[in-house]
C-alpha positions in Angstrom: -50.3 -32.7 21.5 -47.0 -34.9 22.6 -44.5 -33.0 24.6 -40.9 -32.7 22.5 -38.1 -34.8 23.8 -35.4 -32.6 25.3 -32.1 -33.6 24.6 -29.8 -34.7 27.6 -26.4 -34.1 28.7 -24.2 -36.9 27.3 -20.5 -37.7 26.7 -20.5 -38.5 23.1 -17.4 -40.3 21.6 -18.1 -39.3 17.9 -17.6 -35.9 19.2 -14.4 -36.4 21.0 -11.0 -34.5 20.1 -8.4 -37.0 19.0 -5.8 -34.6 19.4 -5.3 -31.4 21.4 -5.4 -28.0 20.4 -1.8 -27.6 20.3 -1.1 -30.8 18.4 -4.0 -29.6 15.8 -2.4 -26.5 15.3 1.1 -28.6 14.5 -1.5 -30.3 11.8 -3.1 -27.5 10.2 0.7 -25.8 9.7 2.0 -29.0 8.5 -0.5 -29.3 6.1 -1.5 -25.8 4.6 1.2 -23.8 6.0 1.7 -20.9 8.4 -0.9 -18.7 7.3 -3.5 -21.5 8.5 -7.0 -22.3 7.0 -8.0 -20.1 3.8 -11.2 -19.9 1.7 -10.3 -22.9 -0.4 -9.5 -25.1 2.6 -12.7 -26.1 3.8 -15.5 -28.2 1.7 -18.4 -26.4 1.2 -21.7 -27.8 1.4 -23.4 -27.2 -2.2 -26.8 -26.0 -1.5 -29.8 -27.2 -3.7 -31.6 -25.4 -6.5 -35.5 -25.3 -7.2 -37.5 -27.9 -5.8 -34.5 -30.0 -4.5 -33.9 -30.7 -0.8 -30.8 -32.3 -1.3 -27.3 -30.9 -0.3 -23.9 -32.1 -1.6 -20.9 -32.7 0.4 -17.4 -33.4 -1.1 -16.0 -36.9 0.3 -12.4 -38.0 0.8 -12.6 -40.3 -2.1 -13.5 -37.2 -4.3 -17.3 -38.1 -5.0 -20.2 -35.7 -3.7 -22.4 -37.1 -1.2 -26.0 -36.6 -1.5 -28.1 -35.6 1.8 -31.1 -33.6 3.2 -29.7 -34.0 6.5 -26.2 -32.8 8.6 -25.9 -33.5 12.0 -22.9 -32.4 13.7 -21.4 -29.5 16.1 -21.5 -25.6 15.1 -18.1 -24.4 15.9 -18.6 -20.7 14.9 -20.8 -18.8 12.5 -21.1 -15.3 11.0 -22.4 -13.2 8.5 -20.9 -12.7 4.9 -21.7 -10.7 2.1 -20.7 -10.2 -1.6 -21.8 -7.9 -4.5 -21.5 -8.7 -8.2 -22.2 -6.2 -11.0 -25.8 -7.3 -11.5 -27.3 -10.4 -11.2 -24.8 -13.3 -10.3 -23.8 -15.5 -13.3 -21.7 -18.1 -11.7 -18.1 -18.6 -13.4 -16.3 -18.0 -10.5 -15.7 -14.0 -10.9 -14.6 -12.2 -8.0 -17.1 -9.7 -6.4 -17.0 -6.2 -6.8 -17.3 -5.8 -3.0 -17.3 -8.2 -0.1 -17.8 -8.3 3.6 -16.2 -11.0 6.0 -18.6 -9.9 8.8 -21.6 -8.7 7.1 -21.2 -5.0 8.1 -17.8 -3.6 6.8 -17.8 -3.9 3.1 -14.0 -3.9 1.2 -14.2 -2.9 -2.6 -16.9 -1.1 -4.5 -18.1 0.5 -2.9 -17.1 -0.7 0.4 -18.0 1.0 4.0 -20.7 0.6 5.9 -23.0 -2.5 4.8 -25.9 -1.4 6.3 -26.2 2.1 5.0 -25.0 0.4 1.1 -27.8 1.0 -1.1 -26.8 -2.1 -2.8 -27.5 -4.2 0.1 -31.3 -2.8 -0.1 -34.7 -3.8 -2.1 -35.5 -1.4 -4.9 -38.4 -1.3 -7.4 -38.3 -1.5 -11.2 -40.0 0.7 -13.3 -43.3 -1.3 -13.0 -43.1 -1.3 -9.2 -41.9 -4.9 -8.8 -39.5 -6.0 -6.0 -35.6 -6.1 -6.9 -33.3 -8.2 -5.3 -30.4 -6.4 -3.9 -27.1 -7.2 -5.8 -25.3 -7.2 -2.5 -26.2 -10.9 -1.4 -25.8 -11.8 2.2 -24.9 -15.3 3.8 -24.6 -16.7 7.1 -21.8 -18.9 7.1 -22.0 -21.5 9.6 -19.3 -24.2 10.4 -20.1 -27.4 11.1 -18.0 -30.3 12.6 -19.2 -33.7 11.9 -18.4 -36.8 13.5 -14.9 -37.9 13.7 -13.9 -35.2 11.7 -11.4 -32.8 13.0 -12.2 -29.6 10.7 -15.8 -28.3 10.0 -17.5 -27.9 6.9 -19.4 -24.8 5.6 -23.0 -24.3 5.2 -23.9 -21.1 3.4 -27.2 -20.4 4.7 -29.0 -18.1 2.4 -30.7 -14.5 3.3 -34.1 -16.5 3.1 -32.9 -19.1 5.7 -31.0 -16.7 8.1 -34.4 -16.1 9.9 -34.3 -20.2 10.6 -31.0 -20.0 11.6 -31.3 -16.9 14.0 -34.4 -18.6 15.6 -32.8 -21.7 16.8 -29.8 -20.1 17.9 -31.9 -17.9 20.0 -33.7 -21.0 21.5 -30.2 -21.9 22.6 -29.6 -19.1 24.1 -33.1 -19.2 25.8 -32.0 -22.8 27.4 -28.4 -21.3 28.4 -26.8 -23.5 25.8 -23.9 -22.3 23.9 -24.2 -23.4 20.4 -21.0 -25.0 20.3 -21.8 -27.1 23.3 -25.0 -29.2 21.5 -25.1 -31.6 18.6 -27.3 -30.1 15.7 -29.3 -31.4 13.1 -29.9 -29.4 10.2 -32.1 -30.8 7.8 -34.6 -29.6 4.4 -37.9 -29.7 3.6 -39.8 -28.0 0.7 -41.3 -24.5 1.0 -42.5 -21.7 -0.7 -41.6 -18.3 -0.9 -44.2 -15.4 -0.2 -44.2 -14.7 -3.9 -44.8 -18.3 -4.9 -41.4 -19.8 -5.7 -40.5 -23.3 -4.7 -37.3 -23.5 -2.6 -35.8 -25.6 0.7 -36.3 -24.3 3.9 -33.4 -24.9 6.1 -34.3 -26.6 9.7 -32.0 -26.5 12.5 -33.1 -28.7 15.3 -30.6 -29.6 18.7 -30.4 -33.5 19.2 -27.7 -33.9 22.2 -26.3 -31.8 24.5 -22.1 -32.6 25.2 -21.2 -33.2 28.7 -19.5 -30.5 30.8 -16.0 -31.8 29.5 -16.9 -32.5 26.2 -18.5 -28.3 26.0 -15.2 -27.2 27.3 -13.0 -29.4 25.0 -15.3 -27.7 22.0 -15.1 -23.8 23.2 -11.2 -24.6 23.3 -11.5 -25.7 20.0 -13.6 -22.7 19.0 -11.3 -19.9 20.6 -8.5 -21.9 18.2 -9.8 -21.9 15.1 -12.0 -18.6 15.2 -9.6 -16.5 13.9 -8.8 -18.3 11.0 -12.8 -18.7 10.5 -13.0 -14.8 10.7 -11.0 -14.6 7.8 -12.8 -16.8 5.3 -15.3 -14.8 2.7 -17.7 -15.7 0.4 -16.2 -18.0 -2.7 -17.6 -18.5 -6.1 -20.5 -21.3 -5.7 -21.4 -19.8 -2.5 -24.6 -17.8 -3.5 -27.4 -19.3 -4.9 -30.1 -17.5 -6.6 -32.8 -16.6 -3.6 -36.7 -17.5 -4.1 -38.3 -13.7 -3.3 
C-alpha cells in the first residue's frame, strides 16, 4: 500500500485576504447594514437527494453551479437544530423550535436539547425505528478561493460523524481547521437500513503558511460572532436515510 502524501505548509495566493479585517467590517456594514450578516445573506450549498452526488451552489450570475467537490478553508463550524411538527414537508414554514448551538432550544418545547424527547429516536406500533422530529445539522462555513465570505454547507446527521473524524484528525496533527485547505466531496453510499445517500468526505489538501494561518484566525475572530447567530433556514434540512 502506498503511503499517503502529507500536505505541506505553503502560502496560497488564492486564499490571501484582499482587505484587512477592519476594511471587511466596513464592507459588511456598507452592504448589509449595522446588524451584520444574518440567516439569509450567506449562500447555502444545496444538498443532493436520493442517489445524486452533486451539490448546487449559487453563483454571481444567479445560476446554480453543480459540483461534487468543494475546496476551501473552514472558517467556522457549529451544531444547529430545528424541529417541525411531524415530518418536514418543505414550503418554508418556520420551525416550532430551533437551536443555534445544538444544545439549547428556543420555541416549543425549548430548553435542554440533550434531554428533549423530540431529538431522540422512537419506535412505532410495529417496533420500527422512527426518526426524531428535531433535526441535527453541523453547519460548516467554507471560504472558497478569491471570495471574502463563506458559503454554508449543512452537514446532516448521517454525515456529522465524517466531519467530526476529520476535525479530530486535524487536532491530532496540531492543526486548526482554519489553517488548512479542505476538500469536501461526495460519494455514493448506503445507510445501515439500505437507503442510498450521498456520503460527505473531508480531506486536507494543503496547510497554510504561518502568516496566512494567523490571518485566517483574525478573520475567524471577526466573523464568528455573526456566524454564531445563523439558524437553520427552510431548505437546509433534507430527509435522512436511516
